[in-house]
PDB file of N, CA, C and O in Angstrom:
ATOM      1  N   MET A   1     -23.388  47.722 -31.489  1.00  0.00           N
ATOM      2  CA  MET A   1     -24.925  47.436 -31.656  1.00  0.00           C
ATOM      3  C   MET A   1     -25.638  48.660 -31.303  1.00  0.00           C
ATOM      4  O   MET A   1     -25.255  49.356 -30.363  1.00  0.00           O
ATOM      5  N   ALA A   2     -26.690  48.965 -32.034  1.00  0.00           N
ATOM      6  CA  ALA A   2     -27.503  50.079 -31.838  1.00  0.00           C
ATOM      7  C   ALA A   2     -28.896  49.567 -31.265  1.00  0.00           C
ATOM      8  O   ALA A   2     -29.237  48.410 -31.511  1.00  0.00           O
ATOM      9  N   VAL A   3     -29.649  50.341 -30.564  1.00  0.00           N
ATOM     10  CA  VAL A   3     -30.842  49.994 -29.998  1.00  0.00           C
ATOM     11  C   VAL A   3     -32.014  50.612 -30.761  1.00  0.00           C
ATOM     12  O   VAL A   3     -31.999  51.789 -31.124  1.00  0.00           O
ATOM     13  N   SER A   4     -33.053  49.753 -30.996  1.00  0.00           N
ATOM     14  CA  SER A   4     -34.334  50.337 -31.590  1.00  0.00           C
ATOM     15  C   SER A   4     -35.486  49.955 -30.690  1.00  0.00           C
ATOM     16  O   SER A   4     -35.596  48.849 -30.161  1.00  0.00           O
ATOM     17  N   TYR A   5     -36.358  50.983 -30.555  1.00  0.00           N
ATOM     18  CA  TYR A   5     -37.533  50.740 -29.671  1.00  0.00           C
ATOM     19  C   TYR A   5     -38.810  50.691 -30.589  1.00  0.00           C
ATOM     20  O   TYR A   5     -39.922  50.972 -30.142  1.00  0.00           O
ATOM     21  N   ASN A   6     -38.604  50.339 -31.829  1.00  0.00           N
ATOM     22  CA  ASN A   6     -39.784  50.313 -32.677  1.00  0.00           C
ATOM     23  C   ASN A   6     -40.853  49.357 -32.323  1.00  0.00           C
ATOM     24  O   ASN A   6     -42.044  49.549 -32.569  1.00  0.00           O
ATOM     25  N   LYS A   7     -40.350  48.284 -31.715  1.00  0.00           N
ATOM     26  CA  LYS A   7     -41.358  47.328 -31.130  1.00  0.00           C
ATOM     27  C   LYS A   7     -42.191  47.911 -29.982  1.00  0.00           C
ATOM     28  O   LYS A   7     -43.338  47.531 -29.748  1.00  0.00           O
ATOM     29  N   LEU A   8     -41.630  48.735 -29.369  1.00  0.00           N
ATOM     30  CA  LEU A   8     -42.362  49.451 -28.269  1.00  0.00           C
ATOM     31  C   LEU A   8     -43.443  50.350 -28.927  1.00  0.00           C
ATOM     32  O   LEU A   8     -44.594  50.344 -28.491  1.00  0.00           O
ATOM     33  N   TRP A   9     -43.089  51.086 -29.928  1.00  0.00           N
ATOM     34  CA  TRP A   9     -44.107  52.037 -30.506  1.00  0.00           C
ATOM     35  C   TRP A   9     -45.206  51.187 -31.174  1.00  0.00           C
ATOM     36  O   TRP A   9     -46.368  51.594 -31.172  1.00  0.00           O
ATOM     37  N   LYS A  10     -44.881  50.064 -31.720  1.00  0.00           N
ATOM     38  CA  LYS A  10     -45.949  49.305 -32.438  1.00  0.00           C
ATOM     39  C   LYS A  10     -46.889  48.739 -31.281  1.00  0.00           C
ATOM     40  O   LYS A  10     -48.113  48.727 -31.412  1.00  0.00           O
ATOM     41  N   MET A  11     -46.278  48.297 -30.206  1.00  0.00           N
ATOM     42  CA  MET A  11     -47.128  47.771 -29.113  1.00  0.00           C
ATOM     43  C   MET A  11     -48.072  48.934 -28.635  1.00  0.00           C
ATOM     44  O   MET A  11     -49.261  48.714 -28.403  1.00  0.00           O
ATOM     45  N   LEU A  12     -47.550  50.081 -28.507  1.00  0.00           N
ATOM     46  CA  LEU A  12     -48.374  51.201 -28.029  1.00  0.00           C
ATOM     47  C   LEU A  12     -49.545  51.438 -29.013  1.00  0.00           C
ATOM     48  O   LEU A  12     -50.674  51.651 -28.570  1.00  0.00           O
ATOM     49  N   ILE A  13     -49.298  51.405 -30.315  1.00  0.00           N
ATOM     50  CA  ILE A  13     -50.424  51.493 -31.208  1.00  0.00           C
ATOM     51  C   ILE A  13     -51.423  50.380 -31.113  1.00  0.00           C
ATOM     52  O   ILE A  13     -52.632  50.612 -31.115  1.00  0.00           O
ATOM     53  N   ASP A  14     -50.926  49.178 -31.031  1.00  0.00           N
ATOM     54  CA  ASP A  14     -51.823  47.975 -30.828  1.00  0.00           C
ATOM     55  C   ASP A  14     -52.685  48.086 -29.609  1.00  0.00           C
ATOM     56  O   ASP A  14     -53.846  47.677 -29.626  1.00  0.00           O
ATOM     57  N   LYS A  15     -52.113  48.659 -28.502  1.00  0.00           N
ATOM     58  CA  LYS A  15     -52.752  48.702 -27.287  1.00  0.00           C
ATOM     59  C   LYS A  15     -53.566  50.107 -27.111  1.00  0.00           C
ATOM     60  O   LYS A  15     -54.188  50.403 -26.091  1.00  0.00           O
ATOM     61  N   ASN A  16     -53.468  50.830 -28.147  1.00  0.00           N
ATOM     62  CA  ASN A  16     -54.130  52.228 -28.157  1.00  0.00           C
ATOM     63  C   ASN A  16     -53.630  53.065 -26.840  1.00  0.00           C
ATOM     64  O   ASN A  16     -54.424  53.597 -26.065  1.00  0.00           O
ATOM     65  N   ILE A  17     -52.350  53.103 -26.707  1.00  0.00           N
ATOM     66  CA  ILE A  17     -51.849  53.854 -25.550  1.00  0.00           C
ATOM     67  C   ILE A  17     -50.860  55.023 -26.086  1.00  0.00           C
ATOM     68  O   ILE A  17     -49.997  54.777 -26.929  1.00  0.00           O
ATOM     69  N   SER A  18     -51.032  56.172 -25.592  1.00  0.00           N
ATOM     70  CA  SER A  18     -50.146  57.268 -26.048  1.00  0.00           C
ATOM     71  C   SER A  18     -48.914  57.274 -25.246  1.00  0.00           C
ATOM     72  O   SER A  18     -48.828  56.672 -24.176  1.00  0.00           O
ATOM     73  N   LYS A  19     -47.940  57.973 -25.780  1.00  0.00           N
ATOM     74  CA  LYS A  19     -46.684  58.042 -25.066  1.00  0.00           C
ATOM     75  C   LYS A  19     -46.825  58.678 -23.649  1.00  0.00           C
ATOM     76  O   LYS A  19     -46.264  58.247 -22.641  1.00  0.00           O
ATOM     77  N   THR A  20     -47.650  59.762 -23.707  1.00  0.00           N
ATOM     78  CA  THR A  20     -47.991  60.483 -22.463  1.00  0.00           C
ATOM     79  C   THR A  20     -48.634  59.513 -21.316  1.00  0.00           C
ATOM     80  O   THR A  20     -48.252  59.488 -20.146  1.00  0.00           O
ATOM     81  N   GLU A  21     -49.667  58.730 -21.865  1.00  0.00           N
ATOM     82  CA  GLU A  21     -50.262  57.706 -20.892  1.00  0.00           C
ATOM     83  C   GLU A  21     -49.149  56.837 -20.414  1.00  0.00           C
ATOM     84  O   GLU A  21     -49.035  56.599 -19.212  1.00  0.00           O
ATOM     85  N   LEU A  22     -48.320  56.350 -21.299  1.00  0.00           N
ATOM     86  CA  LEU A  22     -47.284  55.288 -20.935  1.00  0.00           C
ATOM     87  C   LEU A  22     -46.336  55.932 -19.860  1.00  0.00           C
ATOM     88  O   LEU A  22     -45.914  55.286 -18.901  1.00  0.00           O
ATOM     89  N   THR A  23     -46.046  57.192 -20.078  1.00  0.00           N
ATOM     90  CA  THR A  23     -45.182  57.937 -19.182  1.00  0.00           C
ATOM     91  C   THR A  23     -45.718  57.810 -17.695  1.00  0.00           C
ATOM     92  O   THR A  23     -45.021  57.465 -16.741  1.00  0.00           O
ATOM     93  N   HIS A  24     -47.069  58.144 -17.644  1.00  0.00           N
ATOM     94  CA  HIS A  24     -47.669  58.145 -16.341  1.00  0.00           C
ATOM     95  C   HIS A  24     -47.942  56.719 -15.795  1.00  0.00           C
ATOM     96  O   HIS A  24     -47.915  56.463 -14.592  1.00  0.00           O
ATOM     97  N   LEU A  25     -48.189  55.875 -16.695  1.00  0.00           N
ATOM     98  CA  LEU A  25     -48.558  54.449 -16.279  1.00  0.00           C
ATOM     99  C   LEU A  25     -47.356  53.722 -15.701  1.00  0.00           C
ATOM    100  O   LEU A  25     -47.447  53.002 -14.707  1.00  0.00           O
ATOM    101  N   ALA A  26     -46.200  53.944 -16.378  1.00  0.00           N
ATOM    102  CA  ALA A  26     -44.870  53.340 -15.953  1.00  0.00           C
ATOM    103  C   ALA A  26     -44.192  54.105 -14.957  1.00  0.00           C
ATOM    104  O   ALA A  26     -43.267  53.570 -14.347  1.00  0.00           O
ATOM    105  N   GLY A  27     -44.544  55.357 -14.690  1.00  0.00           N
ATOM    106  CA  GLY A  27     -43.838  56.229 -13.754  1.00  0.00           C
ATOM    107  C   GLY A  27     -42.404  56.546 -14.216  1.00  0.00           C
ATOM    108  O   GLY A  27     -41.452  56.546 -13.435  1.00  0.00           O
ATOM    109  N   ILE A  28     -42.307  56.809 -15.491  1.00  0.00           N
ATOM    110  CA  ILE A  28     -40.996  57.336 -16.007  1.00  0.00           C
ATOM    111  C   ILE A  28     -41.000  58.674 -16.382  1.00  0.00           C
ATOM    112  O   ILE A  28     -42.072  59.246 -16.581  1.00  0.00           O
ATOM    113  N   THR A  29     -39.791  59.320 -16.521  1.00  0.00           N
ATOM    114  CA  THR A  29     -39.797  60.742 -16.761  1.00  0.00           C
ATOM    115  C   THR A  29     -39.957  61.013 -18.222  1.00  0.00           C
ATOM    116  O   THR A  29     -39.758  60.143 -19.070  1.00  0.00           O
ATOM    117  N   THR A  30     -40.332  62.280 -18.509  1.00  0.00           N
ATOM    118  CA  THR A  30     -40.494  62.687 -19.937  1.00  0.00           C
ATOM    119  C   THR A  30     -39.133  62.678 -20.664  1.00  0.00           C
ATOM    120  O   THR A  30     -39.040  62.483 -21.876  1.00  0.00           O
ATOM    121  N   ASN A  31     -38.094  62.898 -19.857  1.00  0.00           N
ATOM    122  CA  ASN A  31     -36.722  62.842 -20.455  1.00  0.00           C
ATOM    123  C   ASN A  31     -36.426  61.302 -20.949  1.00  0.00           C
ATOM    124  O   ASN A  31     -35.906  61.064 -22.039  1.00  0.00           O
ATOM    125  N   ALA A  32     -36.790  60.368 -20.089  1.00  0.00           N
ATOM    126  CA  ALA A  32     -36.486  59.024 -20.463  1.00  0.00           C
ATOM    127  C   ALA A  32     -37.345  58.648 -21.784  1.00  0.00           C
ATOM    128  O   ALA A  32     -36.896  57.924 -22.672  1.00  0.00           O
ATOM    129  N   MET A  33     -38.587  59.208 -21.803  1.00  0.00           N
ATOM    130  CA  MET A  33     -39.461  58.978 -22.996  1.00  0.00           C
ATOM    131  C   MET A  33     -38.824  59.605 -24.221  1.00  0.00           C
ATOM    132  O   MET A  33     -38.816  59.019 -25.303  1.00  0.00           O
ATOM    133  N   ALA A  34     -38.284  60.822 -24.036  1.00  0.00           N
ATOM    134  CA  ALA A  34     -37.572  61.405 -25.148  1.00  0.00           C
ATOM    135  C   ALA A  34     -36.375  60.684 -25.635  1.00  0.00           C
ATOM    136  O   ALA A  34     -36.063  60.710 -26.825  1.00  0.00           O
ATOM    137  N   LYS A  35     -35.699  60.040 -24.738  1.00  0.00           N
ATOM    138  CA  LYS A  35     -34.506  59.290 -25.143  1.00  0.00           C
ATOM    139  C   LYS A  35     -34.979  57.998 -25.852  1.00  0.00           C
ATOM    140  O   LYS A  35     -34.281  57.514 -26.743  1.00  0.00           O
ATOM    141  N   LEU A  36     -36.059  57.470 -25.507  1.00  0.00           N
ATOM    142  CA  LEU A  36     -36.642  56.242 -26.083  1.00  0.00           C
ATOM    143  C   LEU A  36     -36.990  56.766 -27.537  1.00  0.00           C
ATOM    144  O   LEU A  36     -36.676  56.069 -28.502  1.00  0.00           O
ATOM    145  N   GLY A  37     -37.574  57.869 -27.697  1.00  0.00           N
ATOM    146  CA  GLY A  37     -37.950  58.348 -29.106  1.00  0.00           C
ATOM    147  C   GLY A  37     -36.847  58.504 -29.988  1.00  0.00           C
ATOM    148  O   GLY A  37     -36.989  58.318 -31.196  1.00  0.00           O
ATOM    149  N   ARG A  38     -35.695  58.849 -29.454  1.00  0.00           N
ATOM    150  CA  ARG A  38     -34.474  58.985 -30.279  1.00  0.00           C
ATOM    151  C   ARG A  38     -33.582  57.745 -30.353  1.00  0.00           C
ATOM    152  O   ARG A  38     -32.436  57.818 -30.798  1.00  0.00           O
ATOM    153  N   ASN A  39     -34.147  56.557 -29.890  1.00  0.00           N
ATOM    154  CA  ASN A  39     -33.382  55.419 -29.834  1.00  0.00           C
ATOM    155  C   ASN A  39     -32.105  55.482 -29.061  1.00  0.00           C
ATOM    156  O   ASN A  39     -31.110  54.888 -29.476  1.00  0.00           O
ATOM    157  N   GLU A  40     -32.092  56.153 -27.990  1.00  0.00           N
ATOM    158  CA  GLU A  40     -30.850  56.353 -27.171  1.00  0.00           C
ATOM    159  C   GLU A  40     -30.950  55.356 -25.973  1.00  0.00           C
ATOM    160  O   GLU A  40     -32.000  54.783 -25.685  1.00  0.00           O
ATOM    161  N   ASP A  41     -29.811  55.200 -25.321  1.00  0.00           N
ATOM    162  CA  ASP A  41     -29.723  54.281 -24.120  1.00  0.00           C
ATOM    163  C   ASP A  41     -30.594  54.905 -23.017  1.00  0.00           C
ATOM    164  O   ASP A  41     -30.668  56.119 -22.829  1.00  0.00           O
ATOM    165  N   VAL A  42     -31.201  54.036 -22.355  1.00  0.00           N
ATOM    166  CA  VAL A  42     -32.021  54.330 -21.118  1.00  0.00           C
ATOM    167  C   VAL A  42     -31.579  53.397 -20.034  1.00  0.00           C
ATOM    168  O   VAL A  42     -30.980  52.367 -20.345  1.00  0.00           O
ATOM    169  N   ARG A  43     -31.827  53.682 -18.801  1.00  0.00           N
ATOM    170  CA  ARG A  43     -31.535  52.886 -17.653  1.00  0.00           C
ATOM    171  C   ARG A  43     -32.371  51.625 -17.709  1.00  0.00           C
ATOM    172  O   ARG A  43     -33.514  51.677 -18.163  1.00  0.00           O
ATOM    173  N   VAL A  44     -31.846  50.489 -17.264  1.00  0.00           N
ATOM    174  CA  VAL A  44     -32.443  49.161 -17.257  1.00  0.00           C
ATOM    175  C   VAL A  44     -33.733  49.362 -16.336  1.00  0.00           C
ATOM    176  O   VAL A  44     -34.774  48.772 -16.627  1.00  0.00           O
ATOM    177  N   LYS A  45     -33.661  50.139 -15.302  1.00  0.00           N
ATOM    178  CA  LYS A  45     -34.899  50.277 -14.413  1.00  0.00           C
ATOM    179  C   LYS A  45     -36.043  50.877 -15.200  1.00  0.00           C
ATOM    180  O   LYS A  45     -37.193  50.544 -14.914  1.00  0.00           O
ATOM    181  N   THR A  46     -35.814  51.709 -16.138  1.00  0.00           N
ATOM    182  CA  THR A  46     -36.754  52.373 -16.999  1.00  0.00           C
ATOM    183  C   THR A  46     -37.397  51.297 -17.874  1.00  0.00           C
ATOM    184  O   THR A  46     -38.619  51.231 -18.010  1.00  0.00           O
ATOM    185  N   LEU A  47     -36.596  50.509 -18.427  1.00  0.00           N
ATOM    186  CA  LEU A  47     -37.076  49.359 -19.245  1.00  0.00           C
ATOM    187  C   LEU A  47     -37.815  48.312 -18.524  1.00  0.00           C
ATOM    188  O   LEU A  47     -38.651  47.625 -19.111  1.00  0.00           O
ATOM    189  N   GLU A  48     -37.523  48.147 -17.180  1.00  0.00           N
ATOM    190  CA  GLU A  48     -38.212  47.265 -16.292  1.00  0.00           C
ATOM    191  C   GLU A  48     -39.592  47.825 -16.049  1.00  0.00           C
ATOM    192  O   GLU A  48     -40.585  47.101 -16.126  1.00  0.00           O
ATOM    193  N   LYS A  49     -39.661  49.094 -15.760  1.00  0.00           N
ATOM    194  CA  LYS A  49     -41.019  49.759 -15.512  1.00  0.00           C
ATOM    195  C   LYS A  49     -41.842  49.687 -16.730  1.00  0.00           C
ATOM    196  O   LYS A  49     -43.051  49.498 -16.596  1.00  0.00           O
ATOM    197  N   LEU A  50     -41.324  49.818 -17.916  1.00  0.00           N
ATOM    198  CA  LEU A  50     -42.161  49.667 -19.092  1.00  0.00           C
ATOM    199  C   LEU A  50     -42.740  48.304 -19.249  1.00  0.00           C
ATOM    200  O   LEU A  50     -43.915  48.119 -19.568  1.00  0.00           O
ATOM    201  N   CYS A  51     -41.849  47.322 -19.007  1.00  0.00           N
ATOM    202  CA  CYS A  51     -42.171  45.936 -19.162  1.00  0.00           C
ATOM    203  C   CYS A  51     -43.283  45.467 -18.149  1.00  0.00           C
ATOM    204  O   CYS A  51     -44.202  44.708 -18.456  1.00  0.00           O
ATOM    205  N   THR A  52     -43.097  45.980 -16.983  1.00  0.00           N
ATOM    206  CA  THR A  52     -44.097  45.697 -15.970  1.00  0.00           C
ATOM    207  C   THR A  52     -45.425  46.365 -16.319  1.00  0.00           C
ATOM    208  O   THR A  52     -46.470  45.721 -16.222  1.00  0.00           O
ATOM    209  N   SER A  53     -45.416  47.599 -16.711  1.00  0.00           N
ATOM    210  CA  SER A  53     -46.649  48.315 -17.062  1.00  0.00           C
ATOM    211  C   SER A  53     -47.376  47.825 -18.247  1.00  0.00           C
ATOM    212  O   SER A  53     -48.590  47.990 -18.364  1.00  0.00           O
ATOM    213  N   LEU A  54     -46.615  47.196 -19.173  1.00  0.00           N
ATOM    214  CA  LEU A  54     -47.208  46.728 -20.417  1.00  0.00           C
ATOM    215  C   LEU A  54     -47.340  45.183 -20.317  1.00  0.00           C
ATOM    216  O   LEU A  54     -47.827  44.526 -21.237  1.00  0.00           O
ATOM    217  N   ASP A  55     -46.924  44.675 -19.255  1.00  0.00           N
ATOM    218  CA  ASP A  55     -46.947  43.228 -19.069  1.00  0.00           C
ATOM    219  C   ASP A  55     -46.326  42.404 -20.200  1.00  0.00           C
ATOM    220  O   ASP A  55     -46.951  41.521 -20.789  1.00  0.00           O
ATOM    221  N   CYS A  56     -45.102  42.731 -20.460  1.00  0.00           N
ATOM    222  CA  CYS A  56     -44.389  42.189 -21.577  1.00  0.00           C
ATOM    223  C   CYS A  56     -42.927  41.849 -21.135  1.00  0.00           C
ATOM    224  O   CYS A  56     -42.549  42.110 -19.993  1.00  0.00           O
ATOM    225  N   LYS A  57     -42.146  41.286 -22.027  1.00  0.00           N
ATOM    226  CA  LYS A  57     -40.722  40.921 -21.728  1.00  0.00           C
ATOM    227  C   LYS A  57     -39.926  41.989 -22.591  1.00  0.00           C
ATOM    228  O   LYS A  57     -40.421  42.632 -23.516  1.00  0.00           O
ATOM    229  N   LEU A  58     -38.704  42.074 -22.175  1.00  0.00           N
ATOM    230  CA  LEU A  58     -37.754  43.039 -22.725  1.00  0.00           C
ATOM    231  C   LEU A  58     -37.724  42.938 -24.242  1.00  0.00           C
ATOM    232  O   LEU A  58     -37.816  43.947 -24.940  1.00  0.00           O
ATOM    233  N   ASP A  59     -37.593  41.693 -24.760  1.00  0.00           N
ATOM    234  CA  ASP A  59     -37.442  41.554 -26.167  1.00  0.00           C
ATOM    235  C   ASP A  59     -38.736  41.828 -26.953  1.00  0.00           C
ATOM    236  O   ASP A  59     -38.714  41.782 -28.183  1.00  0.00           O
ATOM    237  N   ASP A  60     -39.873  42.116 -26.268  1.00  0.00           N
ATOM    238  CA  ASP A  60     -40.983  42.619 -26.884  1.00  0.00           C
ATOM    239  C   ASP A  60     -40.995  44.090 -27.267  1.00  0.00           C
ATOM    240  O   ASP A  60     -41.747  44.543 -28.130  1.00  0.00           O
ATOM    241  N   ILE A  61     -40.047  44.865 -26.520  1.00  0.00           N
ATOM    242  CA  ILE A  61     -40.063  46.315 -26.765  1.00  0.00           C
ATOM    243  C   ILE A  61     -38.773  46.797 -27.285  1.00  0.00           C
ATOM    244  O   ILE A  61     -38.715  47.924 -27.778  1.00  0.00           O
ATOM    245  N   VAL A  62     -37.690  46.010 -27.217  1.00  0.00           N
ATOM    246  CA  VAL A  62     -36.332  46.410 -27.510  1.00  0.00           C
ATOM    247  C   VAL A  62     -35.781  45.537 -28.549  1.00  0.00           C
ATOM    248  O   VAL A  62     -35.999  44.325 -28.523  1.00  0.00           O
ATOM    249  N   GLU A  63     -35.058  46.110 -29.487  1.00  0.00           N
ATOM    250  CA  GLU A  63     -34.403  45.271 -30.593  1.00  0.00           C
ATOM    251  C   GLU A  63     -32.971  45.825 -30.663  1.00  0.00           C
ATOM    252  O   GLU A  63     -32.762  47.038 -30.667  1.00  0.00           O
ATOM    253  N   PHE A  64     -32.061  44.978 -30.715  1.00  0.00           N
ATOM    254  CA  PHE A  64     -30.699  45.276 -30.943  1.00  0.00           C
ATOM    255  C   PHE A  64     -30.307  45.084 -32.469  1.00  0.00           C
ATOM    256  O   PHE A  64     -30.432  43.977 -32.993  1.00  0.00           O
ATOM    257  N   VAL A  65     -29.863  46.105 -33.123  1.00  0.00           N
ATOM    258  CA  VAL A  65     -29.518  46.057 -34.518  1.00  0.00           C
ATOM    259  C   VAL A  65     -28.092  46.368 -34.671  1.00  0.00           C
ATOM    260  O   VAL A  65     -27.576  47.296 -34.047  1.00  0.00           O
ATOM    261  N   PRO A  66     -27.362  45.526 -35.585  1.00  0.00           N
ATOM    262  CA  PRO A  66     -25.933  45.720 -35.756  1.00  0.00           C
ATOM    263  C   PRO A  66     -25.659  47.097 -36.330  1.00  0.00           C
ATOM    264  O   PRO A  66     -26.408  47.648 -37.137  1.00  0.00           O
ATOM    265  N   ASP A  67     -24.558  47.605 -35.868  1.00  0.00           N
ATOM    266  CA  ASP A  67     -24.027  48.872 -36.584  1.00  0.00           C
ATOM    267  C   ASP A  67     -23.576  48.587 -37.871  1.00  0.00           C
ATOM    268  O   ASP A  67     -23.016  47.523 -38.136  1.00  0.00           O
ATOM    269  N   LYS A  68     -23.814  49.599 -38.809  1.00  0.00           N
ATOM    270  CA  LYS A  68     -23.297  49.405 -40.176  1.00  0.00           C
ATOM    271  C   LYS A  68     -21.762  49.587 -40.192  1.00  0.00           C
ATOM    272  O   LYS A  68     -21.208  50.609 -39.787  1.00  0.00           O
ATOM    273  N   GLN A  69     -21.166  48.578 -40.660  1.00  0.00           N
ATOM    274  CA  GLN A  69     -19.624  48.656 -40.734  1.00  0.00           C
ATOM    275  C   GLN A  69     -19.199  49.502 -41.917  1.00  0.00           C
ATOM    276  O   GLN A  69     -19.462  49.232 -43.090  1.00  0.00           O
ATOM    277  N   LYS A  70     -18.475  50.615 -41.464  1.00  0.00           N
ATOM    278  CA  LYS A  70     -17.903  51.535 -42.503  1.00  0.00           C
ATOM    279  C   LYS A  70     -16.716  50.903 -43.236  1.00  0.00           C
ATOM    280  O   LYS A  70     -15.862  50.269 -42.616  1.00  0.00           O
ATOM    281  N   GLY A  71     -16.673  51.070 -44.478  1.00  0.00           N
ATOM    282  CA  GLY A  71     -15.533  50.607 -45.300  1.00  0.00           C
ATOM    283  C   GLY A  71     -15.514  49.119 -45.561  1.00  0.00           C
ATOM    284  O   GLY A  71     -14.714  48.659 -46.376  1.00  0.00           O
ATOM    285  N   LYS A  72     -16.350  48.354 -44.912  1.00  0.00           N
ATOM    286  CA  LYS A  72     -16.385  46.861 -45.070  1.00  0.00           C
ATOM    287  C   LYS A  72     -17.355  46.439 -46.191  1.00  0.00           C
ATOM    288  O   LYS A  72     -18.445  47.007 -46.255  1.00  0.00           O
ATOM    289  N   ARG A  73     -17.027  45.471 -47.087  1.00  0.00           N
ATOM    290  CA  ARG A  73     -17.921  45.025 -48.109  1.00  0.00           C
ATOM    291  C   ARG A  73     -18.273  43.577 -47.862  1.00  0.00           C
ATOM    292  O   ARG A  73     -19.036  42.989 -48.628  1.00  0.00           O
TER     293      ARG A  73
END
């Protein structure tokens, strides 16, 4: 399974919050924000801080998408 944070980016647009503002609001590192931007794994604590700051649940900002199966039809 792959991780997608597209829901997070949509929420930021809807709430008119920049990534820089969110970094300061949530107290996360710029490195963690960069990982989110690349849909890479981040610590659960980072996700908890985001959810607390945005007053949302985990499934409001994270989506798990199935990996494409190679060679299968």
